[in-house]
C-alpha positions as CSV (number, residue, x, y, z in Angstrom):
1,X,309.2,72.3,176.9
2,X,306.1,74.4,176.9
3,X,304.9,76.5,173.9
4,X,306.2,80.1,174.0
5,X,303.4,82.6,173.7
6,X,304.1,86.3,173.1
7,X,303.1,89.0,175.5
8,X,300.6,89.9,176.9
9,X,299.5,86.2,176.7
10,X,296.3,84.5,175.6
11,X,294.0,85.5,177.3
12,X,295.8,88.7,178.3
13,X,297.5,88.3,181.6
14,X,296.0,90.1,184.6
15,X,298.0,92.9,186.3
16,X,297.6,95.2,189.3
17,X,297.2,98.7,187.8
18,X,296.5,100.5,191.1
19,X,296.9,99.5,194.7
20,X,294.8,102.2,196.4
21,X,292.1,101.1,195.8
22,X,293.3,97.8,194.3
23,X,292.5,97.5,190.6
24,X,293.2,94.4,188.6
25,X,292.8,94.5,184.8
26,X,293.9,92.6,181.7
27,X,297.1,94.0,180.3
28,X,296.7,96.1,177.1
29,X,297.7,94.8,173.7
30,X,297.3,91.6,171.7
31,X,299.6,88.6,171.6
32,X,301.2,87.6,168.3
33,X,300.6,84.0,169.3
34,X,303.4,81.4,169.3
35,X,306.8,82.9,169.1
36,X,308.4,79.6,168.2
37,X,307.4,76.6,166.2
38,X,309.3,74.0,168.2
39,X,307.6,70.7,169.1
40,X,306.4,71.0,172.7
41,X,306.9,68.2,175.3
42,X,304.5,69.9,177.6
43,X,301.3,68.9,175.8
44,X,298.9,70.3,178.3
45,X,296.2,72.6,176.9
46,X,294.4,75.0,179.3
47,X,290.8,74.1,179.7
48,X,291.0,70.5,178.3
49,X,289.0,67.8,180.0
50,X,290.1,64.1,180.0
51,X,288.0,63.5,176.9
52,X,289.6,66.5,175.2
53,X,293.1,64.9,175.7
54,X,291.9,62.1,173.5
55,X,289.9,63.8,170.8
56,X,290.6,67.6,170.7
57,X,292.9,68.2,167.7
58,X,294.2,71.5,166.2
59,X,293.1,72.8,162.9
60,X,293.4,75.9,160.7
61,X,293.0,78.8,161.3
62,X,295.2,78.8,164.4
63,X,292.7,80.7,166.6
64,X,292.4,78.8,170.0
65,X,294.6,77.3,172.7
66,X,294.4,73.8,171.2
67,X,295.8,75.1,167.9
68,X,298.5,77.1,169.6
69,X,299.8,74.3,171.9
70,X,299.3,71.2,169.7
71,X,299.2,72.7,166.2
72,X,302.7,73.9,165.6
73,X,304.7,72.7,163.8
74,X,302.4,69.8,163.1
75,X,299.8,71.6,161.1
76,X,302.5,73.0,158.9
77,X,303.4,69.4,158.0
78,X,299.9,68.3,157.6
79,X,299.7,66.6,161.0
80,X,296.9,67.1,163.5
81,X,297.1,65.2,166.8
82,X,295.5,65.3,170.3
83,X,297.5,65.4,173.5
84,X,297.5,61.6,173.8
85,X,298.2,61.0,170.1
86,X,301.3,63.2,170.3
87,X,302.5,61.3,173.3
88,X,301.9,58.0,171.4
89,X,303.7,59.3,168.3
90,X,306.9,60.0,170.3
91,X,307.9,62.9,168.1
92,X,310.7,64.0,170.4
93,X,314.3,64.1,169.3
94,X,315.5,62.1,172.4
95,X,313.2,59.2,171.5
96,X,310.0,57.8,173.1
97,X,309.0,59.4,176.4
98,X,310.5,57.8,179.5
99,X,308.2,59.6,182.1
100,X,304.8,61.1,181.5
101,X,303.2,63.4,184.1
102,X,299.4,63.4,183.9
103,X,297.3,66.0,185.6
104,X,293.9,65.6,183.9
105,X,290.5,65.8,185.5
106,X,290.4,69.2,187.2
107,X,288.7,70.8,184.3
108,X,286.0,68.1,184.5
109,X,284.8,69.8,187.7
110,X,286.3,73.3,187.5
111,X,283.9,74.6,184.8
112,X,280.9,73.6,187.0
113,X,282.3,75.7,189.9
114,X,283.4,78.7,187.9
115,X,280.1,78.8,186.0
116,X,278.1,78.1,189.2
117,X,276.3,75.3,187.5
118,X,276.7,71.7,188.7
119,X,275.0,70.4,185.6
120,X,278.3,71.1,183.7
121,X,280.1,68.4,185.6
122,X,281.4,65.7,183.3
123,X,279.1,62.6,183.9
124,X,280.8,59.9,185.9
125,X,280.6,57.2,183.3
126,X,282.0,59.5,180.6
127,X,284.9,60.5,182.9
128,X,285.8,56.9,183.7
129,X,285.6,55.7,180.1
130,X,287.9,58.6,179.0
131,X,290.3,58.3,181.9
132,X,290.6,54.5,181.4
133,X,291.4,54.9,177.7
134,X,293.9,57.7,178.3
135,X,295.8,55.7,180.9
136,X,295.7,52.5,178.8
137,X,297.2,54.3,175.8
138,X,299.8,56.2,177.7
139,X,300.7,53.0,179.6
140,X,301.3,51.3,176.2
141,X,304.1,53.8,175.5
142,X,306.2,52.0,178.1
143,X,306.8,55.3,180.0
144,X,306.7,55.5,183.7
145,X,303.5,57.5,184.6
146,X,302.9,60.0,187.4
147,X,299.3,61.1,187.9
148,X,297.8,63.9,190.1
149,X,294.2,63.7,191.1
150,X,291.4,66.4,191.2
151,X,291.4,69.1,193.8
152,X,288.3,70.5,195.5
153,X,287.3,73.3,193.2
154,X,285.9,75.3,196.1
155,X,289.4,75.7,197.6
156,X,290.4,78.2,194.9
157,X,289.9,81.9,195.7
158,X,288.0,82.4,192.5
159,X,285.0,81.5,194.6
160,X,283.9,83.6,197.6
161,X,282.0,82.0,200.6
162,X,278.7,83.6,201.4
163,X,280.0,84.0,205.0
164,X,282.6,86.5,203.8
165,X,280.2,88.8,201.9
166,X,278.4,90.4,204.8
167,X,281.4,92.3,206.3
168,X,282.8,93.2,202.8
169,X,279.5,94.8,201.7
170,X,278.3,96.2,205.0
171,X,275.4,93.8,205.3
172,X,274.3,93.2,208.9
173,X,275.2,89.8,210.2
174,X,272.6,87.2,209.4
175,X,271.0,89.2,206.6
176,X,272.7,87.8,203.4
177,X,270.0,85.2,202.9
178,X,267.0,87.7,202.9
179,X,268.9,90.3,201.0
180,X,270.9,88.2,198.5
181,X,269.2,84.9,198.7
182,X,272.3,83.0,199.8
183,X,273.4,81.4,203.1
184,X,276.0,79.3,204.8
185,X,277.7,76.8,202.4
186,X,277.0,78.9,199.3
187,X,279.7,80.5,197.2
188,X,279.6,83.4,194.6
189,X,281.6,84.0,191.5
190,X,283.3,87.4,190.7
191,X,280.4,88.2,188.4
192,X,278.2,88.5,191.5
193,X,280.1,91.5,193.0
194,X,278.7,94.3,190.8
195,X,275.2,92.8,191.3
196,X,275.7,92.7,195.1
197,X,276.8,96.3,195.1
198,X,273.8,97.4,193.2
199,X,271.5,95.4,195.5
200,X,273.1,96.9,198.6
201,X,272.8,100.4,197.1
202,X,269.1,99.7,196.3
203,X,269.8,100.0,192.6
204,X,268.7,96.5,191.8
205,X,266.1,94.1,193.1
206,X,267.1,91.8,195.9
207,X,268.3,88.2,195.4
208,X,271.3,87.2,193.2
209,X,270.7,85.4,189.9
210,X,271.4,81.7,190.0
211,X,274.2,81.9,187.4
212,X,276.5,83.7,189.9
213,X,275.7,81.6,193.0
214,X,277.1,78.1,193.6
215,X,274.7,76.9,196.2
216,X,275.4,74.4,199.0
217,X,273.6,71.6,197.1
218,X,275.7,72.2,194.0
219,X,278.9,72.3,196.1
220,X,277.9,68.9,197.5
221,X,277.4,67.5,193.9
222,X,280.8,68.8,192.8
223,X,282.5,67.4,195.8
224,X,280.8,64.0,195.4
225,X,281.9,63.9,191.7
226,X,285.4,64.9,192.7
227,X,285.5,62.0,195.3
228,X,284.3,59.5,192.7
229,X,286.8,60.7,190.0
230,X,289.6,60.5,192.5
231,X,288.7,57.0,193.6
232,X,288.8,55.9,189.9
233,X,292.1,57.8,189.3
234,X,293.6,55.9,192.3
235,X,292.4,52.6,190.9
236,X,293.8,53.3,187.4
237,X,297.1,54.5,188.9
238,X,297.5,51.2,190.9
239,X,296.6,49.1,187.8
240,X,299.3,50.8,185.7
241,X,301.9,51.0,188.5
242,X,301.8,54.8,188.3
243,X,302.9,57.2,191.0
244,X,300.0,59.1,192.5
245,X,300.2,62.7,193.8
246,X,297.2,63.4,196.1
247,X,296.9,67.0,195.1
248,X,293.3,67.0,196.6
249,X,294.6,66.2,200.0
250,X,297.6,68.5,199.7
251,X,295.6,71.6,198.8
252,X,293.0,70.9,201.4
253,X,295.8,70.8,204.0
254,X,297.3,74.0,202.7
255,X,293.8,75.6,202.8
256,X,293.3,74.6,206.4
257,X,296.8,75.1,207.8
258,X,298.6,77.4,205.3
259,X,302.2,76.8,204.3
260,X,305.5,78.0,205.7
261,X,308.2,79.1,203.4
262,X,311.2,81.1,204.7
263,X,309.3,82.1,207.8
264,X,306.3,83.4,205.9
265,X,302.9,81.8,205.7
266,X,301.4,82.0,202.2
267,X,297.7,80.9,202.1
268,X,295.0,80.0,199.6
269,X,293.2,83.3,200.1
270,X,293.0,85.7,197.2
271,X,296.4,87.5,197.1
272,X,297.4,85.2,199.9
273,X,300.5,84.2,198.0
274,X,299.6,80.7,196.6
275,X,297.1,81.7,193.8
276,X,297.5,84.2,191.1
277,X,295.3,87.1,190.1
278,X,292.9,84.9,188.2
279,X,292.0,83.1,191.5
280,X,292.6,79.7,189.8
281,X,296.2,79.1,188.8
282,X,299.1,79.0,191.3
283,X,301.7,81.7,191.7
284,X,305.4,80.9,191.2
285,X,305.8,79.8,194.8
286,X,302.6,77.8,194.5
287,X,303.9,75.9,191.5
288,X,307.2,75.4,193.3
289,X,305.5,73.7,196.3
290,X,303.5,71.5,193.9
291,X,306.7,70.6,192.0
292,X,308.3,69.4,195.2
293,X,305.3,67.2,195.9
294,X,305.5,65.7,192.5
295,X,309.2,65.0,193.1
296,X,308.5,63.4,196.4
297,X,306.0,60.9,195.1
298,X,308.3,60.1,192.1
299,X,311.3,59.5,194.4
300,X,309.2,57.3,196.7
301,X,307.4,55.3,194.0
302,X,310.1,54.8,191.4
303,X,313.2,55.1,193.5
304,X,314.2,58.2,191.6
305,X,316.8,60.5,193.0
306,X,315.5,63.9,191.9
307,X,316.6,66.6,194.2
308,X,313.7,68.7,195.5
309,X,313.9,72.5,195.7
310,X,315.7,73.2,199.0
311,X,314.8,75.9,201.5
312,X,317.2,78.4,200.0
313,X,315.7,77.8,196.5
314,X,312.2,78.1,197.8
315,X,313.1,81.3,199.6
316,X,314.6,82.8,196.4
317,X,311.4,81.9,194.5
318,X,309.2,83.4,197.2
319,X,311.3,86.6,197.3
320,X,311.0,87.1,193.5
321,X,307.3,86.2,193.2
322,X,305.5,89.4,192.3
323,X,302.3,88.2,193.9
324,X,303.8,87.6,197.3
325,X,303.7,90.8,199.3
326,X,306.3,91.8,201.9
327,X,303.5,93.6,203.8
328,X,300.0,92.3,204.2
329,X,298.3,91.9,200.9
330,X,296.1,94.9,199.8
331,X,293.0,92.9,200.4
332,X,292.2,89.6,202.0
333,X,289.2,88.6,199.9
334,X,288.4,88.5,196.2
335,X,285.1,90.4,197.1
336,X,287.0,93.7,197.3
337,X,289.0,93.5,194.2
338,X,288.5,90.6,191.7
339,X,287.0,92.2,188.6
340,X,284.4,90.7,186.2
341,X,287.3,90.7,183.8
342,X,288.9,87.9,185.9
343,X,285.8,85.7,185.4
344,X,285.8,86.5,181.7
345,X,289.4,85.5,181.4
346,X,288.7,82.1,183.0
347,X,285.7,81.6,180.9
348,X,287.7,82.3,177.7
349,X,290.0,79.4,178.7
350,X,287.4,76.9,180.0
351,X,284.5,77.6,177.6
352,X,286.2,79.3,174.6
353,X,283.9,82.3,175.1
């Protein structure tokens, strides 16, 4: 059971407020926070790294996501535990956990991508030490473990390839490098878009600042770290007899080939159907496809007999998903619509800013 957070969410959920031109903004209002004090069984905290799962504990005042997810009702009883500590404590009415799903590691690379700063990658040795301790402690609970690895952070539509910018901003082909200082293999974050517009309109000096550009060298560093993290995750999964979902390979295939659901082909493009308005988290149908992959590896590895979502169920989820458009999406790239507020929402989760 996840924590129940009052509308409009924390941070405020993004909504489409106009579709001609497309405008995406945070919903008005302020969330009251948790609307229930039940003990959660979904212990995941947005923005947490592997190290955070071991050491980040809630405290008073209840003013961040760690407090909201892990702090209630524990803090009211004088208890403060991290994600792993709660799993070890087995506070659940049905007894100790029988199965633990672990998808830790993406935030150890994601913040480097969203902040366009490869120096923010979790160092390799620190990642391995934390992941090993986390797996050892969860393994000691006696639960069956299912782990998912780290996706390529550049697959998410939060980042826009340099190759897509020229057409979107009316820059002649071949000129993004002299005008903006970027070239093939580079990506930009949403915070680059108002700067690019000002440069194109001759209202700002040429060349984008480094903090909105993830250059090809940084991309290579992030991908190399991701590869090393995933190799270690596979090793630990094998040692603990855990089922492993290769989400990295799954999302790369979807990115290259798309998906087919009920005769439609949702993609990883911005507003392509698989990612939400923040350009990072999946839509309802995106999560449904991920859930089926988890089920498949659990059935194969543990001999479970969990029924996956069938075609009719997937079609119903697709039809009710507010971010899957019957007609072509209003835009095909984040360049034309993703506001700076989107980047700010993600930073609020990943950096607490």
